[in-house]
C-alpha positions as CSV (number, residue, x, y, z in Angstrom):
1,M,51.4,-7.0,8.0
2,A,53.1,-10.2,7.0
3,A,52.8,-13.7,8.4
4,D,56.0,-15.8,8.8
5,G,54.7,-19.1,10.1
6,K,52.6,-18.0,13.1
7,A,54.5,-14.8,13.8
8,L,53.3,-11.4,12.5
9,T,55.5,-8.5,11.5
10,A,54.6,-5.1,10.3
11,L,55.6,-4.1,6.8
12,A,57.1,-0.8,5.9
13,G,54.8,2.1,5.0
14,A,52.0,3.3,7.2
15,P,48.3,3.1,6.3
16,S,46.6,6.4,5.6
17,H,43.8,6.1,8.1
18,P,44.9,7.4,11.5
19,L,43.5,4.5,13.5
20,L,45.2,1.9,11.3
21,A,48.4,4.0,11.3
22,S,48.4,3.8,15.1
23,A,47.9,0.1,15.0
24,H,50.7,-0.2,12.5
25,A,53.0,1.9,14.7
26,E,52.3,-0.4,17.6
27,L,53.3,-3.4,15.5
28,L,56.5,-1.6,14.5
29,K,57.4,-0.9,18.1
30,S,57.7,-4.6,18.8
31,E,61.2,-5.8,19.2
32,K,60.3,-9.3,18.1
33,P,57.7,-10.9,15.9
34,R,54.7,-12.1,17.9
35,T,51.8,-14.4,17.1
36,A,48.5,-12.7,16.4
37,Q,47.0,-13.5,19.9
38,P,49.2,-11.0,21.8
39,W,48.3,-8.3,19.3
40,V,44.6,-9.0,19.8
41,N,45.1,-8.4,23.5
42,R,47.5,-5.5,23.2
43,L,46.0,-3.3,20.4
44,P,42.7,-2.3,22.0
45,A,44.5,-0.6,24.9
46,A,47.1,0.9,22.6
47,L,44.5,2.5,20.3
48,K,42.5,4.2,23.1
49,P,40.4,6.3,22.8
50,I,39.3,4.2,19.8
51,R,35.7,5.6,19.8
52,S,36.8,9.2,19.5
53,G,39.4,8.4,16.9
54,V,36.8,6.7,14.8
55,G,34.2,9.5,15.4
56,Q,36.6,12.2,14.5
57,S,37.6,10.4,11.3
58,R,33.9,10.1,10.3
59,A,33.3,13.7,11.3
60,E,36.1,14.9,9.1
61,R,34.4,13.1,6.2
62,G,31.0,14.7,7.0
63,V,29.3,11.4,8.0
64,L,29.0,12.2,11.7
65,A,29.0,15.3,13.9
66,E,30.8,15.7,17.2
67,R,28.5,16.9,20.0
68,H,29.7,17.6,23.5
69,R,27.3,17.7,26.5
70,K,27.3,17.1,30.3
71,V,25.6,14.1,31.8
72,L,23.8,15.1,35.0
73,G,25.4,18.5,34.5
74,L,28.8,17.1,35.7
75,F,30.3,14.5,33.5
76,P,31.5,15.4,30.0
77,A,30.2,13.2,27.2
78,T,30.7,13.2,23.5
79,S,28.2,11.7,21.1
80,W,28.5,11.2,17.3
81,P,25.1,11.7,15.6
82,E,24.8,10.9,12.0
83,V,24.9,13.8,9.5
84,D,25.1,12.0,6.2
85,P,23.2,8.6,6.0
86,E,24.5,7.8,2.5
87,P,27.6,5.9,3.4
88,E,25.7,3.5,5.7
89,R,22.9,3.2,3.1
90,E,25.5,2.3,0.4
91,L,27.2,-0.2,2.6
92,R,23.9,-1.9,3.6
93,H,22.8,-2.0,0.0
94,R,26.2,-3.6,-1.0
95,L,25.9,-6.2,1.8
96,T,22.3,-7.0,0.9
97,C,23.3,-7.6,-2.8
98,V,26.0,-10.0,-1.7
99,L,24.2,-11.8,1.2
100,V,20.7,-11.9,-0.2
101,E,21.0,-11.6,-3.9
102,D,24.2,-13.6,-4.2
103,A,26.1,-10.8,-6.0
104,L,29.9,-11.3,-6.2
105,P,31.6,-9.3,-3.5
106,D,34.6,-7.0,-4.2
107,P,37.7,-7.7,-2.0
108,R,36.8,-5.2,0.7
109,T,33.2,-6.6,1.0
110,T,34.6,-10.1,1.1
111,V,36.7,-9.2,4.2
112,L,33.9,-7.3,5.8
113,V,31.4,-10.2,5.3
114,S,34.0,-12.6,6.7
115,L,34.4,-10.5,9.8
116,L,30.7,-10.0,10.3
117,S,30.2,-13.7,9.9
118,A,32.9,-14.4,12.6
119,L,31.2,-12.0,14.9
120,G,27.7,-13.4,14.3
121,L,26.4,-10.1,13.0
122,V,25.1,-11.1,9.6
123,R,21.6,-11.9,11.0
124,R,21.3,-8.3,12.1
125,L,21.8,-6.9,8.6
126,V,19.0,-8.8,6.8
127,D,15.3,-9.4,7.2
128,K,14.1,-12.4,9.1
129,E,13.2,-14.4,6.0
130,H,16.7,-14.0,4.5
131,R,18.7,-14.9,7.7
132,K,19.3,-18.6,7.0
133,H,20.5,-18.0,3.4
134,S,22.6,-15.0,4.4
135,D,24.3,-16.9,7.2
136,K,25.2,-19.7,4.8
137,R,26.3,-17.2,2.1
138,A,28.5,-15.3,4.6
139,K,30.1,-18.5,5.8
140,D,30.8,-19.6,2.2
141,I,32.4,-16.2,1.5
142,A,34.5,-16.4,4.7
143,R,35.7,-19.9,3.8
144,E,36.7,-18.7,0.3
145,C,38.5,-15.7,1.9
146,A,40.4,-17.9,4.3
147,T,41.3,-20.3,1.6
148,A,42.7,-17.5,-0.5
149,T,45.1,-16.3,2.2
150,A,48.5,-17.8,2.8
151,T,48.4,-17.6,6.6
152,S,47.5,-20.5,8.8
153,A,44.0,-20.9,10.2
154,A,45.1,-19.8,13.7
155,V,46.9,-16.7,12.5
156,S,44.0,-15.9,10.2
157,R,41.5,-16.1,13.1
158,S,43.6,-13.9,15.2
159,V,44.1,-11.3,12.5
160,H,40.3,-11.4,11.9
161,A,39.8,-10.7,15.6
162,V,42.0,-7.6,15.5
163,Q,40.3,-6.4,12.3
164,S,36.9,-7.2,13.9
165,A,37.7,-5.0,16.9
166,I,38.6,-2.1,14.6
167,I,35.6,-2.6,12.3
168,V,33.2,-2.9,15.2
169,A,34.6,0.3,16.7
170,V,34.1,2.0,13.3
171,M,30.5,0.7,12.9
172,I,29.1,1.2,16.4
173,P,29.1,5.0,16.3
174,T,27.5,5.0,12.9
175,C,24.9,2.4,13.7
176,T,24.0,4.0,17.1
177,A,23.8,7.4,15.6
178,A,21.2,6.1,13.1
179,N,18.9,4.9,15.9
């Protein structure tokens, strides 16, 4: 994705992840460049069923399993229980190192921390005694991330909203399967 002023346009070459490839295809379908806000509204509907797409992706990697059942003996339902807890453990450890121990984040962790901060989810990742420090640390990381980008603040917020929706959709099945 490239930002030209406030308008966003898709760049050539599709991402390898199926869900991101679908989002990229939607951007390519657009006949004109649009600001980020219409994409925030349009992409969730275009990527349905987002939960099963994320679940299937994680199942192919051996992180989740796909289980089918009937609710009340009538309604089909699919759940995604966790099979391999290691990816979540590794991610939580990496986030703890960055948010609590002030380790330097890699670029992917920087974006993730920025998104978690924007969604107000940082507090859920750390123990109570580390929440205030972690919130401040996440905001500092998010500010540095926003400063490093060439897009305007409004476009950056909208892009983060799209990414947040995708990341939340990826994280919810993993987190709920762990509980």
